[in-house]
C-alpha positions in Angstrom: -47.8 61.5 36.4 -50.2 61.3 39.4 -47.5 62.1 41.8 -46.6 65.4 40.1 -50.3 66.4 39.9 -50.7 65.8 43.6 -47.6 67.9 44.4 -49.0 70.8 42.2 -52.3 70.6 44.0 -50.7 71.4 47.4 -49.6 74.8 46.4 -52.6 76.3 44.8 -53.8 79.8 45.6 -56.8 78.5 47.7 -54.6 76.1 49.7 -52.1 78.9 50.5 -55.0 81.2 51.5 -56.4 78.5 53.9 -53.0 77.7 55.3 -52.3 81.4 55.7 -55.4 82.1 57.7 -54.8 79.0 59.9 -51.2 80.4 60.5 -52.7 83.7 61.4 -54.8 82.0 64.1 -51.7 80.3 65.4 -49.6 83.5 65.3 -52.4 85.3 67.2 -52.4 82.6 69.9 -48.6 82.7 70.2 -48.6 86.5 70.5 -51.3 86.5 73.1 -49.7 83.7 75.2 -46.1 85.1 75.1 -47.1 88.8 75.3 -45.4 89.7 72.1 -46.3 92.8 70.0 -47.3 92.8 66.3 -46.2 95.8 64.3 -47.3 96.6 60.8 -45.2 99.4 59.3 -44.0 100.3 62.9 -47.5 100.6 64.3 -49.0 98.1 66.7 -52.1 96.6 65.1 -53.9 93.3 64.6 -53.1 90.8 61.8 -56.7 90.6 60.6 -56.2 93.8 58.6 -53.5 92.2 56.5 -54.8 90.8 53.2 -52.3 88.7 51.1 -52.4 88.3 47.3 -51.1 84.9 46.2 -52.4 85.2 42.6 -49.2 86.3 40.7 -46.7 83.9 42.3 -44.5 81.4 40.6 -44.5 77.7 41.7 -41.2 78.2 43.6 -42.5 81.2 45.4 -45.6 79.3 46.4 -43.5 76.4 47.7 -41.3 78.8 49.6 -44.3 80.4 51.3 -45.9 77.0 52.0 -42.6 75.9 53.6 -42.6 79.1 55.8 -46.2 78.5 56.8 -45.3 75.0 57.8 -42.3 76.3 59.9 -44.6 78.7 61.8 -47.0 75.8 62.6 -44.1 73.5 63.6 -41.7 75.7 65.5 -44.1 78.4 66.9 -41.3 80.9 67.4 -40.9 84.6 66.8 -38.1 83.9 64.3 -40.3 81.7 62.2 -43.1 84.2 62.2 -40.8 87.1 61.3 -39.2 85.0 58.5 -42.7 84.2 57.1 -43.6 87.9 56.9 -40.2 88.9 55.4 -40.5 86.3 52.6 -44.1 87.4 51.9 -43.1 91.0 51.8 -40.1 90.3 49.4 -42.3 88.3 47.1 -44.9 91.1 47.0 -47.7 89.1 48.6 -48.1 91.8 51.3 -47.2 95.4 50.9 -46.5 96.2 54.5 -43.6 95.4 56.8 -44.8 93.1 59.5 -42.8 91.8 62.4 -43.3 90.5 65.9 -41.4 92.1 68.7 -40.9 91.3 72.4 -43.4 92.7 74.8 -42.8 95.8 76.9 -42.3 93.9 80.1 -39.7 91.6 78.6 -37.8 94.6 77.1 -37.8 96.3 80.5 -36.4 93.1 82.1 -33.6 93.0 79.4 -32.7 96.7 80.1 -32.5 96.1 83.8 -30.4 93.0 83.2 -27.9 95.1 81.2 -27.8 97.7 84.0 -27.3 94.9 86.6 -24.4 93.4 84.7 -22.7 96.8 84.4 -23.2 97.5 88.1 -22.0 94.0 89.0 -18.8 94.6 87.0 -18.2 97.9 88.7 -18.7 96.3 92.1 -16.3 93.5 91.3 -13.7 96.0 90.1 -14.2 98.0 93.4 -13.8 94.8 95.4 -10.6 93.9 93.6 -9.2 97.4 94.3 -10.1 97.1 97.9 -8.5 93.7 98.3 -5.3 94.9 96.6 -5.1 98.0 98.8 -5.9 96.1 102.0 -3.4 93.3 101.2 -0.5 95.6 100.4 -1.2 97.7 103.6 -1.2 94.8 106.0 1.8 93.1 104.3 3.9 96.3 104.9 2.7 96.5 108.5 3.8 92.9 109.3 7.3 93.3 107.8 
Protein backbone atom coordinates (compact mmCIF):
# COMPACT_ATOMS: atom_id res chain seq x y z
CA UNK A 1 0.00 0.00 0.00
CA UNK A 2 2.90 2.35 0.67
CA UNK A 3 4.09 2.11 -2.91
CA UNK A 4 0.74 3.31 -4.29
CA UNK A 5 0.66 6.19 -1.82
CA UNK A 6 4.14 7.33 -2.86
CA UNK A 7 3.14 7.22 -6.54
CA UNK A 8 0.06 9.34 -5.84
CA UNK A 9 2.17 11.89 -4.00
CA UNK A 10 4.30 12.54 -7.08
CA UNK A 11 1.46 14.01 -9.08
CA UNK A 12 -0.16 16.38 -6.63
CA UNK A 13 -1.09 19.88 -7.68
CA UNK A 14 1.76 21.50 -5.73
CA UNK A 15 4.33 19.11 -7.21
CA UNK A 16 3.09 19.86 -10.71
CA UNK A 17 3.26 23.60 -10.01
CA UNK A 18 6.83 23.33 -8.72
CA UNK A 19 7.92 21.17 -11.66
CA UNK A 20 6.15 23.52 -14.08
CA UNK A 21 8.00 26.59 -12.81
CA UNK A 22 11.32 24.72 -12.92
CA UNK A 23 10.51 23.73 -16.51
CA UNK A 24 9.71 27.37 -17.32
CA UNK A 25 13.20 28.32 -16.13
CA UNK A 26 14.70 25.58 -18.28
CA UNK A 27 12.62 26.61 -21.29
CA UNK A 28 13.65 30.24 -20.87
CA UNK A 29 17.32 29.23 -20.78
CA UNK A 30 16.90 27.09 -23.91
CA UNK A 31 15.11 29.89 -25.75
CA UNK A 32 17.79 32.41 -24.81
CA UNK A 33 20.70 30.13 -25.73
CA UNK A 34 19.32 28.95 -29.07
CA UNK A 35 17.69 32.25 -30.11
CA UNK A 36 14.18 30.79 -30.38
CA UNK A 37 11.01 32.87 -30.19
CA UNK A 38 8.12 32.18 -27.79
CA UNK A 39 4.68 33.00 -29.12
CA UNK A 40 1.50 33.05 -27.08
CA UNK A 41 -1.57 33.25 -29.33
CA UNK A 42 0.69 34.40 -32.17
CA UNK A 43 2.30 37.26 -30.24
CA UNK A 44 5.90 37.15 -29.04
CA UNK A 45 5.89 37.43 -25.25
CA UNK A 46 7.47 35.95 -22.13
CA UNK A 47 6.30 32.80 -20.37
CA UNK A 48 6.02 34.49 -16.97
CA UNK A 49 2.55 35.75 -17.92
CA UNK A 50 1.25 32.20 -18.32
CA UNK A 51 -0.53 30.89 -15.21
CA UNK A 52 -1.53 27.20 -15.28
CA UNK A 53 -4.47 25.70 -13.38
CA UNK A 54 -3.80 22.10 -12.34
CA UNK A 55 -6.74 21.86 -9.92
CA UNK A 56 -9.38 20.07 -12.04
CA UNK A 57 -7.23 17.36 -13.61
CA UNK A 58 -7.66 13.62 -13.39
CA UNK A 59 -4.84 11.37 -12.22
CA UNK A 60 -4.04 10.31 -15.81
CA UNK A 61 -3.94 13.93 -16.98
CA UNK A 62 -1.55 14.81 -14.15
CA UNK A 63 0.66 11.86 -15.04
CA UNK A 64 0.68 12.93 -18.70
CA UNK A 65 1.71 16.48 -17.82
CA UNK A 66 4.37 15.19 -15.39
CA UNK A 67 5.75 12.97 -18.17
CA UNK A 68 5.89 15.94 -20.58
CA UNK A 69 7.61 18.09 -17.95
CA UNK A 70 10.18 15.33 -17.51
CA UNK A 71 10.76 15.17 -21.30
CA UNK A 72 11.39 18.92 -21.43
CA UNK A 73 13.99 18.58 -18.69
CA UNK A 74 15.55 15.48 -20.26
CA UNK A 75 15.58 16.32 -23.99
CA UNK A 76 15.69 20.14 -23.96
CA UNK A 77 14.33 20.33 -27.50
CA UNK A 78 11.84 22.56 -29.27
CA UNK A 79 9.64 19.53 -30.01
CA UNK A 80 9.43 18.54 -26.33
CA UNK A 81 8.55 22.10 -25.32
CA UNK A 82 5.86 22.47 -27.96
CA UNK A 83 4.40 19.06 -27.05
CA UNK A 84 4.20 20.09 -23.38
CA UNK A 85 2.26 23.25 -24.19
CA UNK A 86 0.00 21.39 -26.65
CA UNK A 87 -0.93 18.80 -24.01
CA UNK A 88 -1.50 21.52 -21.42
CA UNK A 89 -3.75 23.42 -23.81
CA UNK A 90 -5.79 20.34 -24.76
CA UNK A 91 -6.30 19.43 -21.10
CA UNK A 92 -7.44 22.97 -20.28
CA UNK A 93 -4.56 23.82 -17.97
CA UNK A 94 -3.71 26.90 -20.02
CA UNK A 95 -6.12 28.82 -22.18
CA UNK A 96 -3.63 30.13 -24.72
CA UNK A 97 -1.83 28.56 -27.64
CA UNK A 98 1.87 28.59 -26.80
CA UNK A 99 4.65 27.46 -29.10
CA UNK A 100 8.35 27.97 -29.61
CA UNK A 101 9.48 28.89 -33.11
CA UNK A 102 12.85 29.23 -34.75
CA UNK A 103 14.57 32.59 -34.49
CA UNK A 104 14.51 35.13 -37.30
CA UNK A 105 18.16 34.55 -38.17
CA UNK A 106 17.65 30.80 -38.57
CA UNK A 107 14.52 31.31 -40.67
CA UNK A 108 16.47 33.67 -42.96
CA UNK A 109 19.22 31.07 -43.32
CA UNK A 110 16.66 28.39 -44.26
CA UNK A 111 15.08 30.66 -46.89
CA UNK A 112 18.47 31.39 -48.41
CA UNK A 113 19.30 27.68 -48.42
CA UNK A 114 16.11 26.96 -50.39
CA UNK A 115 16.98 29.70 -52.88
CA UNK A 116 20.53 28.33 -53.18
CA UNK A 117 19.25 24.82 -53.90
CA UNK A 118 16.93 26.12 -56.63
CA UNK A 119 19.74 28.14 -58.20
CA UNK A 120 22.14 25.20 -57.95
CA UNK A 121 19.67 22.97 -59.79
CA UNK A 122 19.25 25.58 -62.52
CA UNK A 123 23.03 25.91 -62.85
CA UNK A 124 23.40 22.11 -63.11
CA UNK A 125 20.69 22.00 -65.77
CA UNK A 126 22.42 24.77 -67.74
CA UNK A 127 25.76 22.92 -67.46
CA UNK A 128 24.18 19.71 -68.75
CA UNK A 129 22.66 21.55 -71.71
CA UNK A 130 26.03 23.17 -72.47
CA UNK A 131 27.87 19.85 -72.37
CA UNK A 132 25.30 18.22 -74.64
CA UNK A 133 25.47 21.07 -77.15
CA UNK A 134 29.26 21.22 -77.10
CA UNK A 135 29.62 17.46 -77.36
CA UNK A 136 27.32 17.09 -80.34
CA UNK A 137 28.94 20.07 -82.16
CA UNK A 138 32.50 18.76 -81.90
CA UNK A 139 31.49 15.18 -82.72
CA UNK A 140 29.94 16.37 -85.99
CA UNK A 141 33.03 18.46 -86.77
CA UNK A 142 35.38 15.49 -86.36
CA UNK A 143 33.38 13.15 -88.56
